N, C-alpha and C positions, 0 to 999 in steps of 0.2 A: 645502406644498398639492402634492397631485399633481397639478394640472393645470399648477402652473409649470413642473414638469420634464417632462410628456408631449409627447415632439417633435410626433408628428399634431396635436395639439390646438393646439400654439404655432404650428406653420406654416399651420393652417388659420386660426387666427384673423387672424395676419398677412397672408394671402393675401386673406382679405374686407375687411380694412381697406384695403388697398392696392388691391383692385379698386374701392372704395367712392368714391376718389379719381377714377377715370375711368368709373364707371359714368354718369352724367347725360350724358357727351357721346355715348356709343355709341346708349344708349337715349331721352333726351329729345331730344337735338340730332338724330338721325339715325336714330330709330327702329329700332335693332336690340336683338335680345335677346344675352345674353352669348355664346350658342353660335353664334348669327348671325355675331357680330363676329370669335369665335375661330375660325370657319369661313372666314370672309374673308381675314383675316389669313393663316392656313395656306396657303391656296390660291395666295394671292401669292407666297409663298416658293418655289412648285416648280412644275413644269409641268403635272402635276395629281394628284388624289389619289383612292382609292375611300372610300366612306361608312367602310368598316371601318378604313381607314388615318386617317382624321379621327377616328374614335372616340378613336383611341388617342393623337392629339394634342391633341386639344380639351381636356381629356377630357369625353366624355360619352355620356350611353346612345344606341343607336343610333336610338330612337326620337326623342329630341332633336336629332341631326345631320340625321336623314331630312329632318325638320318643317324645319330651318333651310338646308338645302340646296333646299327645293321652296320656301319663301320667297324666298330670294336668286335663283332661277332666275326667279322669277314677276317678281322686280324686273329683269331682264335682267343682273345683276350676276355671275351663274354659268351655265354650260353644262354638262349633262351628256350623256355618250353612252355607249353600249353597247360593253362591250369585244367585239369581234371575234370571240374564242375560248372567251369564257365569255359568254355573254346574260344570266348572273344578275348580272354585274357592270358597273359604271357607272362611268366615271371624269368627275370634276369637274374644270372648268379656271374661271378666273376669267376675264370679259371684258373687253374695253376700259371698258365702262360701268363694272363693278365696280372696275376700277382707277383711275378717275377719282373714284369715289365712295372710295377708300381713299385715294387722294392728299388728299383734303379732309379725312378723317377723321383719318387717322395722325397730321399735325404737330400736330393739337390733344392726342392723345393723348401725345404726346411730350411737351408743353408741360406738360400736368398732372403727368406723371411728373418731369419737371424741378422744378416747384412743390415737388411732395412732397420730393424731395430736396434742395431749396435749402439748407436749415438746417445740412446735414453736411457736413463737411470733406472735401475729397480724400482724405483717409487712411480716414475712416469709410467712405467710397464704397469704396474699395477693397477694405475690410476686408468689407464684404457680398458685393462680388464673389467675394471668395476663399470665404467661406462657402459661397455658393451653388454655386459650383462644386465644393466637397467635396461639397456634398450630392448633387449633379448625379452626380456620380461614383460616389457610393454607390449611387443608385439604376439605374446603367447595368448594376451586376452583375446586375440581375434576369433 
């Protein structure tokens, strides 16, 4: 069957299945959309990001990222400021309140991921990490 060997389909299917494992945590327990969750986590990793940069990292369409930023800003979890050299660009940063929220959510996400991987041996986990690293290198060439 074609889909059993079609890499984009297989990767997407696996991404959706693994995402289902944590969806209830960010959505039901914390009232976040997938895009809001991904924006928040990405902002926690760096000093600041623009909406365009977030679109690449999340990845999501600019309208979803913009809406996510506005919602997170309304919660007080993100702050945006206009670039002094180009007023069309806004830099987003995670706030102290956003960091506290993330500190509550992230351990739950880590625990859910650990529970998902628990049936695997250390060798199987290493193989997954190696395979993902190979795929990441493949797409770094773009």
